[in-house]
C-alpha positions in Angstrom: -239.5 238.0 105.8 -236.1 238.1 107.7 -237.9 237.9 110.8 -239.1 234.3 109.5 -235.8 233.5 108.5 -234.6 234.1 111.9 -236.9 232.2 113.6 -235.9 229.3 111.6 -232.2 230.0 111.8 -232.4 229.9 115.8 -234.8 226.7 115.9 -232.2 224.7 113.6 -229.7 226.2 116.3 -231.3 224.9 119.0 -232.1 221.5 117.3 -228.1 220.9 117.2 -226.8 223.1 120.0 -223.8 220.4 120.5 -222.9 221.0 117.1 -223.1 224.8 117.1 -221.2 224.9 120.5 -218.5 223.5 119.1 -218.2 225.6 115.4 -218.6 228.9 117.7 -216.2 228.0 119.9 -213.7 226.7 117.2 -214.1 229.6 115.0 -213.8 231.8 117.8 -210.1 230.7 118.5 -209.5 231.3 114.9 -210.9 234.6 115.0 -208.8 235.7 117.8 -205.6 234.0 116.5 -206.8 236.5 113.5 -206.9 239.1 115.7 -203.6 238.5 117.4 -201.7 238.2 114.0 -203.6 241.5 112.6 -202.6 243.4 115.7 -199.2 242.0 115.2 -198.8 242.6 111.4 -200.1 246.6 112.2 -197.8 246.7 115.1 -195.1 246.2 112.6 -196.5 248.2 109.7 -196.7 251.4 111.4 -193.6 251.2 113.2 -192.5 254.7 113.5 -195.9 256.0 111.8 -196.4 258.4 114.8 -193.5 260.7 113.7 -195.3 263.6 111.5 -192.6 264.3 109.6 -191.1 261.0 109.1 -191.7 261.5 105.4 -188.8 264.3 105.0 -186.2 262.5 107.3 -183.3 260.4 106.2 -180.6 259.0 107.8 -177.6 259.3 106.5 -175.6 256.1 105.4 -172.2 254.9 104.6 -172.1 252.5 101.3 -168.8 250.4 101.8 -167.9 248.3 99.1 -165.8 245.3 99.7 -164.7 241.7 98.0 -167.3 242.6 95.3 -170.2 243.1 98.0 -171.9 246.5 99.1 -173.0 246.5 102.3 -174.9 249.7 104.0 -173.7 251.0 107.5 -176.2 252.8 109.3 -173.5 255.4 110.6 -171.6 258.6 109.4 -168.8 259.9 110.3 -168.9 262.1 113.2 -168.0 266.0 111.4 -170.3 265.0 108.8 -173.3 266.6 110.5 -171.3 270.0 111.3 -170.2 270.1 107.3 -174.0 269.4 106.6 -175.1 272.1 108.4 -172.4 274.7 107.1 -172.2 273.8 103.4 -175.8 272.3 102.1 -178.5 275.0 102.3 -181.1 272.4 101.2 -180.7 270.5 104.2 -183.5 272.1 107.0 -182.5 270.2 109.8 -179.6 268.2 110.8 -179.3 265.7 114.1 -176.6 264.2 115.4 -177.2 261.2 117.7 -174.6 259.0 120.2 -175.4 256.9 123.6 -173.8 256.7 126.5 -173.3 253.9 129.5 -174.1 256.4 132.1 -176.3 256.1 135.9 -178.5 258.5 137.1 -177.7 259.1 141.1 -180.8 260.5 143.3 -179.9 260.6 146.5 -178.6 257.5 147.3 -180.4 255.3 144.6 -178.7 254.6 141.4 -180.9 253.8 138.1 -180.0 252.4 134.9 -180.1 256.0 132.5 -180.8 254.7 129.0 -179.3 257.9 127.8 -178.3 259.3 124.5 -176.8 262.4 123.4 -178.5 264.0 120.4 -178.6 268.0 119.1 -181.4 270.1 119.9 -183.3 269.1 116.2 -184.5 265.6 117.6 -187.8 266.7 118.8 -188.0 269.3 116.1 -187.8 266.7 113.4 -189.2 263.7 115.8 -192.7 263.5 117.3 -192.1 263.7 121.3 -195.0 264.6 123.6 -193.9 267.0 126.3 -195.8 266.5 129.9 -193.7 269.5 131.3 -190.9 271.3 130.7 -189.5 272.4 127.1 -188.2 270.5 124.1 -185.5 273.8 124.4 -183.8 272.5 127.3 -182.0 270.0 125.0 -180.0 273.4 123.8 -178.5 273.5 127.5 -175.4 271.1 128.0 -176.3 270.8 131.7 -179.5 269.7 131.4 -181.6 266.6 130.8 -185.2 265.7 129.4 -186.5 262.5 130.9 -189.0 260.0 130.1 -192.1 259.9 132.6 -191.3 256.6 133.1 -188.1 257.8 134.0 -189.2 260.7 135.9 -191.3 258.5 138.5 -188.9 256.3 138.8 -186.2 258.8 139.9 -188.5 261.3 141.8 -192.0 259.4 141.9 -193.6 262.0 139.9 -193.5 263.5 136.6 -193.4 267.3 137.7 -189.7 267.0 137.9 -188.8 270.1 135.8 -186.0 272.0 138.2 -184.9 269.2 140.2 -181.1 268.0 140.1 -179.8 264.6 139.6 -176.2 263.0 139.4 -174.9 261.6 136.2 -172.5 258.7 136.9 -170.2 258.0 133.9 -167.7 255.4 135.4 -165.4 257.1 137.7 -166.8 260.7 136.2 -169.8 262.5 137.9 -171.8 265.8 137.0 -174.7 267.5 138.6 -177.2 267.7 135.7 -180.9 269.9 136.2 -184.3 268.4 134.6 -185.4 270.4 131.8 -188.6 268.0 130.5 -190.2 265.4 130.8 -191.9 263.5 127.4 -194.1 260.8 127.3 -192.1 257.8 126.5 -192.0 256.5 122.9 -194.7 253.6 121.6 -192.8 250.0 121.8 -193.2 250.3 118.0 -190.7 253.3 117.8 -186.8 253.3 116.9 -186.4 255.5 119.8 -186.7 253.9 123.3 -184.3 255.9 125.1 -185.5 257.5 128.6 -183.1 260.2 128.9 -181.6 262.7 126.5 -178.7 265.3 126.7 -177.2 267.6 124.5 -174.6 265.7 121.9 -171.8 267.9 123.0 -171.8 265.7 126.1 -170.4 262.9 124.2 -166.7 264.7 124.3 -167.6 264.5 128.3 -168.2 260.6 128.1 -165.3 259.9 125.6 -162.1 262.1 125.7 -160.7 260.3 122.7 -163.7 261.4 120.8 -162.9 264.6 118.3 -164.9 266.6 116.9 -163.2 266.6 113.3 -161.9 263.4 113.6 -163.2 261.5 110.5 -162.5 258.1 112.1 -165.3 258.3 114.7 -168.9 257.6 113.8 -172.3 258.5 114.9 -175.7 258.4 113.6 -176.8 261.2 111.3 -180.2 262.4 110.3 -181.3 265.1 108.1 -184.3 266.8 107.6 -185.6 268.0 103.7 -188.7 269.6 103.3 -188.6 269.5 99.3 -188.4 266.1 98.2 -186.9 267.5 94.7 -183.8 268.0 96.5 -183.0 265.1 97.8 -181.2 263.7 95.0 -178.9 266.7 94.7 -178.3 266.6 98.3 -177.3 263.3 98.0 -175.1 264.5 95.2 -173.3 266.8 97.0 -172.6 264.4 100.2 -170.0 262.3 97.6 -167.7 264.8 98.0 -167.0 264.3 101.5 -166.2 260.4 101.0 -162.9 261.5 100.6 -162.0 262.9 103.8 -163.4 259.8 105.2 -161.2 257.4 102.6 -158.0 259.5 103.9 -157.7 258.5 107.1 -159.6 255.3 106.8 -157.7 253.5 104.5 -159.3 250.4 106.0 -162.6 251.0 105.8 -163.0 253.0 102.4 -166.2 254.6 101.7 -167.8 254.1 98.2 -170.6 256.7 98.7 -173.0 258.4 101.3 -176.7 257.8 100.9 -179.5 259.2 101.9 -181.5 256.3 104.0 -185.6 257.1 104.2 -186.3 257.3 107.7 -190.0 255.5 106.2 -189.4 251.9 106.3 -185.7 252.0 108.0 -186.7 250.1 111.1 -188.0 247.2 108.4 -184.5 247.3 106.4 -182.6 247.0 109.3 -184.0 244.4 110.7 -183.8 242.5 107.2 -180.5 243.8 106.0 -178.8 243.4 109.4 -177.6 246.9 108.7 -175.4 248.3 111.6 -177.7 250.7 113.4 -177.8 251.4 117.2 -181.7 252.2 117.0 -184.6 249.8 117.7 -185.2 247.5 114.6 -188.8 246.4 113.8 -189.8 242.7 114.2 -188.2 240.2 112.1 -190.1 239.2 108.8 -190.3 235.5 110.2 -192.1 237.0 113.5 -194.7 239.3 111.3 -195.6 236.2 108.1 -195.8 233.7 110.3 -198.8 234.1 112.4 -200.6 235.3 109.8 -199.8 232.5 107.7 -200.9 230.2 110.6 -203.9 232.3 111.3 -205.1 231.8 108.3 -204.7 228.3 108.1 -206.4 227.5 111.3 -209.2 229.9 110.2 -209.2 227.6 107.1 -209.8 224.6 109.3 -212.6 226.0 111.6 -214.3 227.0 108.2 -213.9 223.8 106.5 -215.1 222.1 110.4 -218.1 224.4 109.6 -218.8 223.3 106.1 -218.7 219.4 107.1 -221.3 220.6 110.1 -223.3 222.2 107.8 -224.0 219.3 105.5 -224.5 216.9 108.6 -227.0 219.5 109.8 -228.9 220.0 106.5 -229.3 216.4 105.8 -231.8 216.3 108.9 -233.6 219.1 107.4 -234.6 217.6 103.7 -238.1 217.4 104.3 -238.0 221.0 105.3 -236.3 221.9 102.4 -238.9 220.1 100.4 -241.8 221.3 101.5 -240.2 225.4 101.2 -239.8 224.6 97.3 -243.2 223.1 97.0 -244.7 225.6 98.9 -243.1 228.5 96.1 -239.6 229.0 97.8 -237.0 230.2 95.3 -233.7 228.6 95.0 -232.0 231.9 96.1 -234.3 232.5 99.0 -232.8 228.9 100.2 -229.0 229.8 99.3 -229.8 233.3 101.7 -231.4 231.1 104.1 -228.6 228.9 104.6 -225.9 231.3 103.9 -227.4 233.9 106.7 -227.6 230.3 109.4 -223.8 230.9 109.0 -223.0 234.1 108.9 -225.0 234.5 112.1 -223.4 231.4 113.7 -220.2 233.2 112.3 -221.2 236.6 114.0 -221.6 235.1 117.2 -217.9 233.0 117.0 -217.0 236.7 116.0 -217.8 238.3 119.2 -216.5 235.3 121.2 -213.4 236.2 119.3 -212.9 239.6 120.3 -212.8 238.1 124.2 -210.6 235.1 123.4 -208.2 238.0 121.4 -207.7 239.9 124.7 -206.7 236.3 126.4 -204.3 235.5 123.7 -202.9 239.0 123.6 -201.8 238.8 127.1 -200.2 235.8 126.0 -198.3 237.0 123.1 -197.2 240.0 125.1 -196.0 237.5 128.1 -193.6 235.6 125.0 -191.8 238.5 124.0 -190.3 241.2 126.0 -189.8 243.8 123.5 -193.0 243.5 121.6 -195.8 245.1 123.3 -199.2 244.8 121.3 -202.6 246.6 122.3 -206.1 246.4 121.1 -208.0 248.9 120.3 -211.1 248.2 118.6 -213.2 251.2 117.9 -210.8 254.1 117.2 -209.1 252.2 114.3 -211.5 252.0 110.9 -209.3 249.6 109.5 -209.9 247.1 111.7 -213.3 247.4 111.8 -213.0 246.7 107.9 -210.7 244.0 108.9 -213.4 242.2 111.8 -216.1 243.2 108.5 -213.8 241.3 106.3 -213.4 238.3 108.6 -216.9 238.2 108.9 -218.0 237.5 105.3 -215.0 235.6 104.9 -215.7 232.8 107.3 -219.3 233.2 106.4 -219.2 232.8 102.4 -215.8 229.8 102.8 -217.9 228.0 105.4 -221.2 228.3 104.0 -221.2 228.6 100.2 -220.9 225.1 99.5 -223.5 223.4 101.8 -226.1 226.6 100.6 -225.4 225.8 97.1 -225.3 222.2 96.9 -228.2 221.5 99.0 -230.7 224.0 97.5 -230.4 222.3 94.5 -232.0 219.1 95.4 -235.6 218.4 93.3 -238.5 218.4 95.7 -240.0 215.4 94.5 -237.1 213.4 95.0 -236.9 214.8 98.6 -240.3 213.9 99.3 -240.6 210.3 97.8 -237.7 209.5 99.8 -235.4 208.8 96.7 -232.7 211.1 97.8 -230.0 209.3 99.7 -227.9 212.2 101.6 -225.2 211.4 104.0 -221.7 209.9 103.9 -218.6 211.4 102.5 -217.8 212.8 98.7 -214.8 214.0 97.2 -215.4 217.5 98.4 -215.4 216.8 102.0 -212.6 214.3 101.7 -210.3 216.8 100.4 -211.8 219.6 103.3 -210.5 216.7 105.8 -207.0 216.0 104.2 -206.4 219.6 104.1 -207.8 220.0 107.7 -205.2 217.2 108.8 -202.7 218.3 106.4 -202.7 221.7 108.5 -202.8 220.4 112.2 -199.9 218.0 111.1 -197.7 220.6 109.9 -198.4 222.7 113.2 -197.3 219.5 115.3 -194.2 218.9 113.3 -193.2 222.9 113.5 -193.8 222.7 117.8 -191.5 219.0 117.7 -188.8 220.7 115.4 -188.4 223.7 117.2 -188.0 222.3 120.1 -185.6 219.7 118.9 -183.9 222.7 117.6 -183.8 223.9 121.3 -181.8 221.1 122.4 -179.4 221.1 119.3 -178.4 225.0 119.6 -178.5 224.5 123.8 -175.4 221.8 123.4 -173.8 223.6 120.3 -170.0 224.0 120.8 -169.6 227.7 120.2 -166.0 227.1 120.5 -165.8 228.2 124.6 -168.4 227.6 127.4 -170.6 230.9 127.7 -172.0 229.5 130.9 -169.4 229.9 132.7 -168.6 233.3 132.6 -169.2 236.4 133.7 -168.3 240.2 132.8 -168.4 243.4 134.7 -167.0 246.8 133.0 -164.6 249.1 134.3 -163.3 252.6 133.2 -159.5 251.9 133.9 -156.5 250.1 135.2 -156.6 251.2 138.8 -160.4 250.4 139.2 -159.7 246.7 136.9 -157.3 245.9 140.1 -159.2 247.5 142.6 -162.0 244.9 141.9 -159.8 242.2 141.0 -158.5 242.2 144.2 -161.6 242.8 146.2 -163.6 239.3 144.3 -160.2 237.2 144.0 -161.4 236.6 147.6 -163.7 234.1 146.4 -162.7 230.5 146.5 -165.0 229.5 143.7 -163.4 231.6 141.0 -161.3 230.1 139.1 -159.7 232.7 136.9 -160.0 236.5 136.6 -158.6 238.5 133.5 -158.6 242.0 131.9 -159.2 242.8 128.3 -160.8 246.0 126.2 -163.4 243.5 124.5 -164.8 240.4 124.6 -166.7 237.8 123.0 -170.9 238.2 123.1 -169.9 241.9 124.8 -167.7 244.1 122.4 -164.9 244.3 119.6 -164.8 245.8 116.2 -164.7 244.6 112.5 -161.5 245.5 110.1 -160.3 244.3 107.3 -156.3 242.7 107.1 -154.5 241.8 104.5 -152.3 238.8 103.8 -150.1 239.0 100.6 -153.0 239.8 98.0 -155.9 238.7 100.0 -157.9 240.8 102.2 -160.4 239.9 104.9 -162.8 241.8 107.4 -162.3 239.8 110.9 -163.8 240.3 114.5 -160.8 242.0 116.1 -160.7 241.8 120.0 -158.1 243.6 122.2 -157.1 240.9 125.4 -155.1 241.0 128.2 -153.2 238.1 130.4 -154.9 235.3 131.3 -157.9 236.1 128.5 -158.0 232.7 126.9 -157.6 230.5 129.8 -160.6 232.9 131.3 -162.8 232.0 128.1 -161.9 228.7 128.3 -160.5 229.1 124.4 -158.7 226.2 123.1 -155.0 226.7 121.4 -154.8 224.1 118.6 -151.7 225.3 117.6 -149.2 227.6 118.8 -149.1 229.2 122.1 -150.5 232.1 124.3 -149.4 235.6 124.8 -146.6 236.2 127.0 -147.1 237.9 129.8 -145.8 241.9 129.7 -144.0 240.9 126.3 -143.9 244.5 124.9 -142.8 242.4 121.7 -146.2 240.8 121.8 -148.1 244.3 122.5 -146.6 245.5 119.0 -146.9 242.7 116.5 -148.4 239.4 118.1 -151.8 237.8 117.2 -153.9 234.8 118.0 -156.1 234.0 115.1 -159.3 231.3 115.1 -159.3 228.4 112.7 -161.6 229.8 110.5 -159.5 232.5 109.5 -156.7 229.9 108.6 -159.1 228.3 106.2 -159.9 231.7 104.9 -156.7 232.5 104.1 -155.5 228.6 103.0 -152.4 228.4 105.4 -151.0 224.6 105.8 -149.4 225.9 109.0 -150.2 229.5 110.3 -147.7 229.9 112.9 -145.6 232.8 111.6 -147.9 234.4 109.1 -147.6 238.1 108.7 -150.5 240.1 108.5 -150.9 243.9 107.3 -153.7 245.9 109.3 -154.9 249.4 108.8 -152.2 249.2 105.7 -149.5 249.7 107.8 -149.2 247.7 111.0 -147.3 244.6 110.5 -148.5 241.7 112.6 -147.7 238.2 113.1 -149.6 234.7 113.9 -148.2 233.3 117.6 -151.4 231.1 117.9 -154.3 229.3 116.3 -157.6 228.7 118.6 -160.6 226.5 117.5 -163.5 228.2 116.2 -165.6 230.8 118.1 -168.9 231.6 116.9 -168.3 235.3 117.4 -172.6 236.0 116.7 -173.8 233.3 118.9 -175.7 230.9 116.0 -177.9 233.8 114.6 -174.9 234.9 112.3 -172.7 233.6 110.0 -169.3 232.7 112.0 -166.8 235.6 111.0 -163.0 234.8 111.3 -161.2 236.2 114.8 -158.1 237.7 115.4 -157.1 238.7 119.1 -154.3 241.2 120.0 -152.5 241.9 123.1 -152.6 244.8 125.4 -151.6 245.8 128.9 -153.9 246.5 132.0 -153.7 250.4 130.9 -156.4 249.8 128.4 -158.3 247.1 130.6 -162.1 248.1 130.5 -163.6 244.3 131.4 -163.1 241.9 134.4 -163.7 238.5 133.1 -164.5 235.9 136.0 -164.7 232.5 135.1 -166.4 229.9 137.8 -168.1 226.4 138.0 -171.6 226.7 135.9 -173.3 225.7 138.9 -171.8 228.3 141.1 -171.9 231.1 138.8 -175.2 232.6 140.2 -173.8 232.8 143.8 -170.6 234.1 142.1 -172.7 237.2 140.6 -174.2 237.7 143.9 -170.7 238.1 145.3 -169.6 240.0 142.5 -172.4 242.4 143.3 -171.7 242.6 147.2 -168.1 243.8 146.2 -169.0 246.1 144.0 -171.2 247.9 145.7 -168.3 248.5 148.4 -165.6 249.2 146.1 -167.7 251.2 143.6 -170.8 252.8 146.0 -171.9 255.4 143.5 -172.2 253.2 140.7 -174.7 250.5 139.4 -173.1 247.5 139.5 -173.1 246.5 135.6 -172.0 242.3 135.6 -173.6 240.3 133.4 -173.6 236.6 132.2 -172.4 236.4 128.8 -174.8 233.2 127.9 -177.7 235.8 127.3 -177.2 235.2 123.4 -177.8 231.5 123.6 -180.2 232.4 126.7 -182.3 234.6 124.0 -181.8 231.7 121.1 -183.6 229.2 123.7 -186.1 231.9 124.6 -186.8 232.3 120.8 -187.0 228.2 120.4 -189.3 227.8 123.3 -191.3 230.9 122.6 -192.0 229.5 119.3 -192.6 225.9 120.2 -195.3 227.0 122.5 -197.2 229.0 119.6 -197.2 226.0 117.2 -198.0 223.6 120.1 -201.3 226.1 120.5 -202.2 226.1 117.3 -201.6 222.3 116.6 -203.6 221.3 119.7 -206.3 223.8 118.3 -206.1 222.4 114.6 -205.9 219.1 115.7 -209.1 219.4 117.8 -210.8 221.3 115.2 -209.8 218.4 112.6 -210.8 216.0 114.6 -214.3 217.0 115.2 -214.4 217.2 111.4 -213.5 213.7 111.2 -216.0 212.9 114.0 -219.1 214.3 112.2 -217.9 212.6 108.7 -217.5 209.4 110.6 -221.0 209.8 112.3 -222.3 210.4 108.5 -220.5 207.8 106.9 -222.2 205.3 109.3 -225.2 206.5 109.1 -225.5 205.7 104.9 -224.2 202.5 106.0 -226.3 201.6 108.7 -228.3 198.6 106.2 -225.2 197.8 105.0 -223.3 196.7 108.4 -226.6 195.1 109.5 -226.5 192.6 106.1 -222.8 192.1 106.7 -223.2 191.2 110.5 -226.1 189.1 109.5 -223.4 187.2 107.2 -220.9 186.6 110.0 -218.7 189.8 109.2 -216.7 190.4 112.5 -216.2 193.1 114.7 -212.8 193.7 113.2 -214.5 193.8 109.4 -217.0 195.9 110.3 -214.5 198.5 111.7 -212.5 198.1 108.6 -214.7 198.8 106.4 -215.9 202.0 108.3 -212.3 203.2 108.8 -210.6 202.6 105.5 -211.2 206.0 103.3 -210.7 207.6 106.6 -207.1 206.0 107.0 -206.4 206.7 103.3 -207.0 210.2 104.0 -205.0 210.5 106.9 -202.2 208.6 104.7 -202.5 211.9 102.2 -202.5 214.5 104.8 -199.7 213.0 106.5 -198.0 213.0 102.9 -199.1 216.8 102.2 -198.1 217.7 105.7 -194.7 216.4 106.0 -193.7 217.4 102.5 -195.2 221.4 103.1 -193.2 220.6 106.5 -190.4 220.0 105.1 -189.8 223.6 103.3 -191.4 225.4 105.8 -189.5 224.5 108.6 -186.2 224.7 106.7 -187.3 228.2 106.0 -188.8 229.7 108.9 -185.5 228.8 110.9 -183.2 229.8 108.1 -184.9 233.4 108.5 -184.1 233.3 112.3 -180.5 231.5 112.8 -177.9 230.3 110.8 -177.3 227.5 112.5 -180.2 225.0 113.4 -181.1 221.4 113.3 -183.2 220.6 110.5 -186.1 218.7 110.4 -185.7 214.6 110.9 -187.5 211.7 110.0 -188.0 211.3 113.8 -189.9 214.7 114.0 -192.1 213.6 111.4 -192.5 210.2 112.8 -193.9 211.4 115.8 -195.9 213.7 114.2 -197.5 211.4 112.3 -198.2 209.1 115.0 -199.9 211.5 117.3 -201.8 212.2 114.2 -203.6 209.0 114.1 -203.6 208.1 117.8 -205.9 211.2 118.1 -208.0 210.2 115.4 -208.5 206.9 116.5 -209.0 207.9 119.9 -211.7 210.4 118.6 -213.5 208.3 116.4 -212.8 204.6 118.2 -215.8 205.0 120.4 -218.2 205.6 117.8 -217.0 203.1 115.1 -217.3 200.1 117.8 -220.5 201.4 118.8 -221.7 200.9 115.1 -219.4 197.6 114.3 -221.3 196.4 117.9 -224.8 197.4 116.8 -227.2 194.5 117.0 -228.5 194.0 112.9 -232.0 193.5 113.9 -232.5 197.0 115.6 -230.7 198.3 112.4 -232.3 196.7 109.5 -235.7 196.8 111.5 -235.1 200.2 111.0 -234.3 200.3 107.7 
């Protein structure tokens, strides 16, 4: 019986090759999209899953309550690690971590280090695979442990244990020995550093950091083997909040919490928790591909359903004869479902190959996400494929199988059964198909418009005209400034300790009874001019003014509004509970976080050259690339042993543009696929409708109906379907676009009426092109031939 079913299936497929190829190709693309969505979801779901001890590990985080809002900070006071190690026996292991901006030098070659400082327990708590050397090398302050990637970059081989390299940290250099080489962590890991050294090296990097200073912060992890003791340990930690609060009255900690390492990367991304570790993908980047892949799969299933009905209409006599010969309805259902399942299986195989292509394309879009396929070593993926096969087979084949198999053989063989055209079910399917297609198109156009909107968004200054380089002290600043000022294209050079889109700190300040958190920048002479900031009230800092260094501040308009000032000049602000500062100027609002997060109030303080660590360079936008090349050339002359660290500060806006453009590409691809599948479904239904109305069309033509009248008769119900789809798709997009954009950015361009109008026009235009030839052919058909056939 199975052999007979298979023979019938193959015979039916050969008779309908065009429909089968279209459906296999469409379903293959849909399955490929699902495969990419699965691996993207798995990448996020298995973030840090390779760490064997993950369930025992916790990050010690600080909870601060400010303005009736509790915020979790993923850091802890620096001395707390040593305190836990000495006083809390329930903690089995403790590990501190901090990051360095050092470079590595081997012979005359300099490389970015990607270096972090950590306690030796790093390799005991977390899972690292060592290729050469030993994890114990991290116990030696004079040794460095490298990733295989970094070892090959430095020495051309992973057999690097015992080799020497130079650590370059600003003007300081230090010879260190390679003590081990580990396999670099996977992309979905919180630890992506290329090198580690003993934590105590942090005090050589930053002379201002003191081991017992509770003002300093680091990342702190603990391992607790007995889960029953976690609550006890957290309770014991509260004893030490006072140590912090005595020296940081501006940053009072409500409590310390043990934040589980499992799921930490996901929570950090969702809650914007302060953390130097790599977070997982944003929720929108995980959920959106899954939703769209499912929608595309449904379109392909609906399309196959309509096609199956069209094909089955040609097999009515076969169904009638089989029923007369004794076939049961259940056997016919199995036959039709089996045929659909077989087609879906072919599409699944094709989808696996297409999935590889789409995976490469996906990885090309996102620099930090590298998805890898693994088909046969992952039981969950095999179950996923089996689930996809049965889902598509049942969704696409159930209605035709159950609907067609219930026909009575007498009606079929006597020719009384009229089968063809559309019905409520097929109309609903087509409306849903086009609704989904319209959603994808609207998303693509909306994100393209948003890209242009954000590109031209006024951030309060021009980020496209500034380059920042980093130096260690006043002497280096002056030497480098003198070297680059010879370039006539440079309009301004200024120094600072912090800068927009580079560095700064956030502290609370008080005005009378009000208290606000503000972003604080310490800047030098000419900084406001070099950054193209606009003073709207008051003045700039006075050069070399000791009074300005002690008590003058320039604030943003946002801070003025937050404190409710009518006139800001002269207002007294209290910082760190004792320092009195006075407003001397107000600058136009600056979006210190780009467009990603809420604009924060900002305050700038004046510093002297002895605190400069930033070289801020302003030049014409069209000549900035050439200026950067000149700066790099001058850097190599002035600092031959250090890697050039200059960067364009518009990286934040470039990232936003990249995200926008990538999303446009994704939805454009999905929109094209969805539209083609939907158009194929409409073509099928139009063909069936024409077949059903052949006699009516012929009679109308005999009675004098024009081509336009015949076209209207055929098209009317499909125009209604498109209108319904347009309403449904537009309504769903209105909420969907806002939800997706809002999950990515704080400031964006909502969907506009122009977006909907253009998308709906494309929907109708593509549909008209697809079915126009078929409809015009039917309208022009000779009625004599039509009626003779009838």
